[in-house]
C-alpha positions as CSV (number, residue, x, y, z in Angstrom):
1,X,-33.8,-58.2,-69.3
2,X,-34.4,-60.7,-72.1
3,X,-37.0,-63.4,-71.8
4,X,-34.3,-66.1,-71.6
5,X,-32.3,-64.2,-68.9
6,X,-35.4,-63.9,-66.8
7,X,-36.3,-67.5,-67.1
8,X,-32.7,-68.5,-66.3
9,X,-33.0,-66.6,-63.0
10,X,-36.4,-68.1,-62.1
11,X,-36.5,-70.1,-58.8
12,X,-39.2,-72.6,-57.8
13,X,-39.1,-74.3,-54.4
14,X,-40.3,-77.8,-54.1
15,X,-42.0,-79.2,-51.0
16,X,-40.5,-82.2,-49.1
17,X,-43.9,-83.7,-48.4
18,X,-44.7,-83.9,-52.1
19,X,-42.1,-86.6,-52.4
20,X,-43.8,-88.7,-49.7
21,X,-46.9,-90.8,-49.7
22,X,-50.1,-88.8,-49.5
23,X,-53.8,-89.1,-50.2
24,X,-57.2,-88.0,-49.1
25,X,-59.1,-88.5,-45.9
26,X,-60.4,-91.8,-47.5
27,X,-57.2,-93.5,-48.5
28,X,-53.5,-93.1,-49.0
29,X,-52.2,-95.2,-51.9
30,X,-48.6,-96.1,-51.1
31,X,-46.0,-96.0,-53.8
32,X,-42.7,-97.9,-54.1
33,X,-39.5,-96.0,-53.7
34,X,-40.9,-93.0,-51.8
35,X,-38.5,-91.5,-49.3
36,X,-38.3,-92.8,-45.7
37,X,-36.3,-89.9,-44.3
38,X,-35.8,-86.2,-44.7
39,X,-32.5,-87.0,-46.3
40,X,-34.0,-89.1,-49.0
41,X,-36.6,-86.4,-49.7
42,X,-33.7,-84.0,-50.3
43,X,-32.1,-86.6,-52.6
44,X,-35.3,-86.6,-54.7
45,X,-35.5,-82.8,-54.7
46,X,-31.9,-82.7,-56.0
47,X,-32.9,-84.8,-58.9
48,X,-35.7,-82.4,-59.8
49,X,-33.3,-79.4,-59.7
50,X,-30.6,-81.2,-61.6
51,X,-33.0,-81.9,-64.5
52,X,-34.9,-78.5,-64.5
53,X,-32.1,-76.1,-63.3
54,X,-34.6,-73.9,-61.5
55,X,-35.6,-75.7,-58.3
56,X,-32.6,-75.2,-56.0
57,X,-34.4,-75.2,-52.7
58,X,-36.7,-77.7,-50.8
59,X,-39.2,-76.7,-48.1
60,X,-39.4,-78.7,-44.9
61,X,-42.4,-79.5,-42.8
62,X,-42.0,-80.0,-39.1
63,X,-42.4,-82.5,-37.5
64,X,-42.7,-84.5,-40.7
65,X,-39.0,-83.7,-41.5
66,X,-37.7,-83.6,-37.9
67,X,-34.1,-84.7,-37.5
68,X,-31.6,-84.7,-34.7
69,X,-29.2,-82.4,-36.4
70,X,-30.5,-79.7,-38.8
71,X,-27.1,-78.4,-39.6
72,X,-26.2,-81.9,-40.9
73,X,-29.4,-81.9,-43.0
74,X,-28.5,-78.6,-44.5
75,X,-25.0,-79.9,-45.2
76,X,-26.5,-82.9,-46.9
77,X,-28.6,-80.6,-49.1
78,X,-25.6,-78.6,-50.1
79,X,-23.7,-81.8,-51.0
80,X,-26.6,-82.7,-53.3
81,X,-26.6,-79.2,-55.0
82,X,-29.7,-77.8,-53.3
83,X,-30.5,-75.8,-50.1
84,X,-33.2,-75.9,-47.5
85,X,-36.0,-73.4,-48.0
86,X,-39.0,-72.4,-46.0
87,X,-39.8,-74.1,-42.6
88,X,-43.5,-75.1,-42.5
89,X,-45.1,-75.5,-39.1
90,X,-47.7,-78.1,-38.2
91,X,-50.3,-77.3,-35.5
92,X,-53.1,-79.4,-37.0
93,X,-52.2,-83.0,-36.4
94,X,-52.2,-83.3,-32.7
95,X,-55.3,-84.4,-30.7
96,X,-54.8,-81.3,-28.5
97,X,-55.6,-79.1,-31.5
98,X,-59.1,-80.5,-32.0
99,X,-60.6,-77.1,-31.1
100,X,-57.7,-75.1,-32.5
101,X,-54.1,-74.3,-31.9
102,X,-53.1,-70.7,-31.3
103,X,-56.8,-69.8,-31.3
104,X,-57.8,-72.5,-28.8
105,X,-59.9,-71.4,-25.8
106,X,-57.5,-73.3,-23.5
107,X,-54.3,-71.2,-22.7
108,X,-52.2,-74.4,-22.2
109,X,-53.0,-75.6,-25.7
110,X,-52.2,-72.2,-27.1
111,X,-48.9,-72.3,-25.3
112,X,-48.1,-75.7,-26.7
113,X,-48.8,-74.4,-30.3
114,X,-46.7,-71.3,-29.8
115,X,-43.9,-73.4,-28.5
116,X,-43.9,-75.4,-31.7
117,X,-43.8,-72.2,-33.8
118,X,-40.8,-70.9,-31.8
119,X,-39.1,-74.3,-32.2
120,X,-39.5,-73.8,-36.0
121,X,-37.7,-70.5,-35.7
122,X,-34.9,-72.3,-33.9
123,X,-34.8,-74.8,-36.8
124,X,-34.5,-71.8,-39.2
125,X,-31.5,-70.6,-37.3
126,X,-29.9,-74.0,-37.8
127,X,-30.8,-74.5,-41.5
128,X,-30.2,-70.9,-42.6
129,X,-33.8,-70.7,-43.8
130,X,-35.3,-67.3,-44.4
131,X,-39.0,-68.0,-44.2
132,X,-41.3,-69.4,-41.5
133,X,-44.6,-70.4,-43.2
134,X,-47.7,-70.6,-41.1
135,X,-51.0,-72.2,-41.9
136,X,-53.6,-72.6,-39.2
137,X,-56.4,-75.2,-39.5
138,X,-58.1,-73.3,-36.6
139,X,-61.8,-72.6,-37.0
140,X,-65.3,-73.4,-35.9
141,X,-67.9,-75.9,-37.2
142,X,-71.0,-74.4,-35.5
143,X,-72.3,-70.9,-34.6
144,X,-71.7,-70.2,-30.9
145,X,-68.9,-72.8,-30.6
146,X,-66.5,-70.1,-29.6
147,X,-66.1,-66.3,-29.5
148,X,-65.0,-65.3,-33.0
149,X,-63.5,-62.0,-32.0
150,X,-61.6,-63.5,-29.0
151,X,-60.1,-66.1,-31.4
152,X,-58.7,-63.2,-33.5
153,X,-57.2,-61.7,-30.3
154,X,-55.5,-65.0,-29.5
155,X,-54.2,-65.3,-33.0
156,X,-52.8,-61.8,-32.9
157,X,-51.1,-62.4,-29.6
158,X,-49.5,-65.7,-30.8
159,X,-48.3,-64.1,-34.1
160,X,-46.8,-61.2,-32.2
161,X,-44.8,-63.4,-29.9
162,X,-43.4,-65.5,-32.8
163,X,-42.7,-62.4,-34.9
164,X,-40.6,-61.0,-32.0
165,X,-38.4,-64.1,-32.1
166,X,-37.5,-63.7,-35.8
167,X,-34.0,-62.8,-36.7
168,X,-33.1,-59.8,-38.7
169,X,-33.2,-61.5,-42.1
170,X,-36.0,-63.9,-41.3
171,X,-39.7,-63.5,-42.4
172,X,-43.1,-64.8,-41.3
173,X,-45.3,-65.9,-44.1
174,X,-49.0,-66.2,-43.2
175,X,-51.2,-68.4,-45.3
176,X,-55.0,-68.3,-45.5
177,X,-57.7,-70.8,-46.5
178,X,-61.4,-70.4,-47.1
179,X,-62.5,-73.5,-45.3
180,X,-61.5,-77.1,-44.3
181,X,-61.1,-78.6,-41.9
182,X,-63.4,-76.0,-40.3
183,X,-66.7,-75.4,-42.1
184,X,-68.5,-72.6,-40.3
185,X,-65.7,-70.2,-40.0
186,X,-61.9,-70.4,-40.4
187,X,-59.7,-68.1,-38.3
188,X,-57.6,-67.0,-41.3
189,X,-60.0,-67.5,-44.1
190,X,-58.9,-65.0,-46.7
191,X,-56.2,-62.7,-47.9
192,X,-57.8,-59.7,-46.2
193,X,-57.5,-61.3,-42.8
194,X,-53.9,-62.4,-43.4
195,X,-53.0,-59.0,-44.7
196,X,-54.5,-57.2,-41.7
197,X,-52.5,-59.4,-39.3
198,X,-49.3,-58.9,-41.3
199,X,-49.8,-55.2,-41.5
200,X,-50.1,-55.0,-37.7
201,X,-47.0,-57.2,-37.2
202,X,-44.6,-55.3,-39.4
203,X,-42.5,-55.5,-42.6
204,X,-41.2,-59.0,-41.9
205,X,-44.7,-60.4,-42.0
206,X,-45.9,-61.3,-45.5
207,X,-49.0,-63.0,-47.0
208,X,-48.8,-66.4,-48.8
209,X,-51.2,-67.0,-51.7
210,X,-52.1,-70.7,-52.0
211,X,-53.8,-70.9,-55.4
212,X,-56.1,-73.7,-54.2
213,X,-57.4,-71.9,-51.1
214,X,-60.1,-69.6,-52.6
215,X,-63.8,-69.8,-53.4
216,X,-64.5,-70.9,-56.9
217,X,-64.3,-68.1,-59.4
218,X,-62.1,-65.9,-57.2
219,X,-59.9,-63.5,-59.2
220,X,-56.6,-64.5,-57.7
221,X,-54.6,-62.1,-59.9
222,X,-56.4,-59.2,-58.3
223,X,-55.1,-60.4,-54.9
224,X,-51.6,-60.7,-56.4
225,X,-51.7,-57.2,-57.8
226,X,-53.1,-55.7,-54.6
227,X,-50.5,-57.3,-52.3
228,X,-47.7,-56.5,-54.7
229,X,-48.8,-52.8,-54.6
230,X,-48.5,-52.7,-50.8
231,X,-45.4,-54.8,-50.6
232,X,-47.1,-57.6,-48.7
233,X,-46.9,-60.5,-51.1
234,X,-44.3,-62.9,-49.6
235,X,-44.9,-66.2,-51.4
236,X,-47.0,-68.5,-53.5
237,X,-48.1,-72.0,-52.8
238,X,-48.7,-73.2,-56.3
239,X,-51.2,-76.0,-57.0
240,X,-54.4,-76.6,-59.0
241,X,-58.0,-77.2,-57.9
242,X,-61.3,-78.1,-59.5
243,X,-63.5,-78.0,-56.4
244,X,-61.8,-77.3,-53.1
245,X,-58.2,-77.6,-51.9
246,X,-57.4,-80.4,-54.4
247,X,-53.6,-79.9,-54.3
248,X,-53.3,-81.1,-57.9
249,X,-50.4,-80.2,-60.2
250,X,-50.1,-76.5,-60.8
251,X,-51.5,-75.5,-64.2
252,X,-53.4,-78.7,-64.6
253,X,-56.9,-77.3,-64.0
254,X,-56.6,-73.7,-65.3
255,X,-53.3,-72.9,-67.0
256,X,-54.8,-69.5,-68.2
257,X,-55.2,-68.5,-64.5
258,X,-51.6,-69.3,-63.9
259,X,-50.5,-67.2,-66.8
260,X,-52.6,-64.3,-65.6
261,X,-51.0,-64.6,-62.1
262,X,-47.5,-64.6,-63.6
263,X,-48.4,-61.6,-65.9
264,X,-49.0,-59.6,-62.7
265,X,-45.7,-60.7,-61.3
266,X,-43.9,-59.7,-64.5
267,X,-45.7,-56.4,-64.6
268,X,-44.4,-55.6,-61.1
269,X,-40.8,-56.8,-62.0
270,X,-41.2,-59.3,-59.1
271,X,-40.0,-62.4,-60.8
272,X,-36.3,-62.0,-60.0
273,X,-35.1,-63.6,-56.7
274,X,-34.1,-60.2,-55.4
275,X,-37.8,-59.2,-55.3
276,X,-38.2,-61.5,-52.3
277,X,-41.2,-63.5,-53.5
278,X,-40.9,-67.2,-52.9
279,X,-42.5,-69.3,-55.6
280,X,-43.2,-72.6,-54.0
281,X,-45.2,-75.7,-54.9
282,X,-47.6,-77.2,-52.4
283,X,-49.0,-80.3,-53.8
284,X,-49.9,-83.9,-53.0
285,X,-49.4,-86.5,-55.7
286,X,-51.9,-89.2,-54.7
287,X,-52.1,-91.1,-57.9
288,X,-49.3,-90.1,-60.1
289,X,-45.6,-90.9,-59.5
290,X,-44.0,-88.2,-57.3
291,X,-40.9,-87.0,-59.0
292,X,-42.2,-86.9,-62.5
293,X,-45.3,-85.0,-61.2
294,X,-43.0,-82.4,-59.5
295,X,-40.9,-82.0,-62.6
296,X,-44.1,-81.5,-64.7
297,X,-45.3,-78.9,-62.2
298,X,-42.0,-77.0,-62.5
299,X,-42.3,-77.1,-66.3
300,X,-45.9,-75.8,-66.1
301,X,-44.8,-72.8,-64.0
302,X,-41.9,-72.2,-66.5
303,X,-44.3,-72.3,-69.4
304,X,-46.8,-69.8,-67.8
305,X,-43.9,-67.5,-66.9
306,X,-42.4,-67.6,-70.4
307,X,-45.8,-66.6,-71.9
308,X,-46.1,-63.8,-69.4
309,X,-42.7,-62.5,-70.3
310,X,-43.8,-62.5,-74.0
311,X,-46.6,-60.0,-73.5
312,X,-46.1,-56.9,-75.6
313,X,-46.3,-54.3,-72.8
314,X,-46.1,-51.4,-75.2
315,X,-49.0,-52.6,-77.3
316,X,-50.9,-53.5,-74.1
317,X,-50.4,-50.1,-72.6
318,X,-51.3,-48.2,-75.8
319,X,-54.5,-50.3,-76.1
320,X,-55.4,-49.7,-72.5
321,X,-54.9,-45.9,-72.7
322,X,-56.9,-45.8,-75.9
323,X,-59.8,-47.7,-74.4
324,X,-59.3,-50.4,-77.0
325,X,-60.8,-53.3,-75.0
326,X,-60.3,-55.9,-77.7
327,X,-56.8,-54.8,-78.5
328,X,-55.7,-54.9,-74.9
329,X,-57.2,-58.4,-74.5
330,X,-55.6,-59.5,-77.7
331,X,-52.1,-58.4,-76.4
332,X,-52.5,-60.9,-73.5
333,X,-54.1,-63.7,-75.6
334,X,-51.4,-63.5,-78.3
335,X,-48.8,-64.2,-75.6
336,X,-50.9,-66.9,-73.9
337,X,-51.5,-68.7,-77.2
338,X,-47.8,-68.8,-78.0
339,X,-46.1,-72.2,-77.9
340,X,-43.1,-71.5,-75.6
341,X,-41.9,-75.1,-75.4
342,X,-39.3,-74.7,-78.2
343,X,-38.0,-71.6,-76.4
344,X,-37.7,-73.5,-73.1
345,X,-36.0,-76.5,-74.8
346,X,-33.5,-74.1,-76.3
347,X,-32.9,-72.4,-73.0
348,X,-32.3,-75.7,-71.3
349,X,-29.7,-76.7,-73.9
350,X,-27.9,-73.4,-73.3
351,X,-27.9,-74.1,-69.6
352,X,-26.3,-77.5,-70.3
353,X,-29.5,-79.4,-69.4
354,X,-31.5,-82.0,-71.3
355,X,-34.1,-80.1,-73.3
356,X,-36.8,-82.6,-72.1
357,X,-36.6,-83.1,-68.3
358,X,-39.4,-85.6,-68.3
359,X,-37.8,-87.8,-70.8
360,X,-34.4,-87.4,-69.1
361,X,-35.9,-88.6,-65.8
362,X,-37.4,-91.6,-67.5
363,X,-34.1,-92.5,-69.0
364,X,-32.1,-91.9,-65.9
365,X,-33.0,-95.1,-64.1
366,X,-33.5,-93.2,-60.9
367,X,-37.1,-94.4,-60.4
368,X,-35.9,-98.0,-60.7
369,X,-33.0,-97.3,-58.4
370,X,-35.0,-95.9,-55.5
371,X,-37.5,-98.8,-55.7
372,X,-34.5,-101.3,-55.4
373,X,-32.8,-99.4,-52.6
374,X,-35.6,-98.1,-50.5
375,X,-36.7,-101.4,-49.0
376,X,-37.5,-101.7,-45.4
377,X,-38.2,-99.0,-42.9
378,X,-41.3,-96.8,-42.9
379,X,-42.1,-94.7,-45.9
380,X,-42.6,-91.0,-45.3
381,X,-46.2,-89.7,-45.4
382,X,-49.4,-89.9,-43.5
383,X,-52.0,-92.7,-43.5
384,X,-55.7,-92.7,-43.9
């Protein structure tokens, strides 16, 4: 497949919550024109897809995107030229989850959390979504606070019950995170823990790699390669970090890392949608305007992917087999140092799109329109 053909098939899912107000534990800076409803979030996601041509789905987060009729919401998305993607659960914003959700020592709290996860599968049935994405804030702050092994047992039991509820074409995506909000130990802290649970559950359970959820210096592309090899990589949550889980725009902090990740994807022929890997953004745009930031993020992923597709694999393989360390490295660096922006502008023109999506959005007047129209009501997001 040609580079352009592969890029034309690329799919990047945007997150509904990235269009809403967000911030840190210190402050949320509200912006004008942000969506007030799940419907308006979808409207904004549709604009991103219309301008980039590669973002046809939007992930939902429950209960942030809770509506009375999910079939109606799915229909609204179709009318806007997009579809509903992964359903993300939320078992971290209720006072009952202070000591955990599915790992909580109290069985009644665990039952409440599992009930929410099962509700999310019901929502998947209504929206036609394939993926249930699970991230657990569960963990401990102090040694002795709870029984670490018992918490793993509780986690396994909860995952097993939810897994059994999945439909034939539905998947469970299990995300991990090194720390925060827990600081002593997190119940799903790393890819190995997530992998072990998914392996025990079955083929419909896959690991999610959030690029901001690792210790500094972690070789993420190794994790990508390993999980690809064992067919357990289900999705990415793309973002950037400088220190912890910063949730900055993907490619902003370390574009070379993003290129190396996408190189492993291309090597495994896992870029095409048929490979089953969901490439999703998971970001919070606290300072920058929402929609342009999401467009920029999509473009950053496209650029990293285009460079990965330009790697001369024959030259790379020959250098590797010959033990030519510098030659092999040069094969990667030559591709990484290529300016792929002209190629992507040309591709967009061939797809009937504006070659510069950022400039097209600025000219469109949509930012001014939503500021005028979205007056009154309560802006979506969470306060601090």
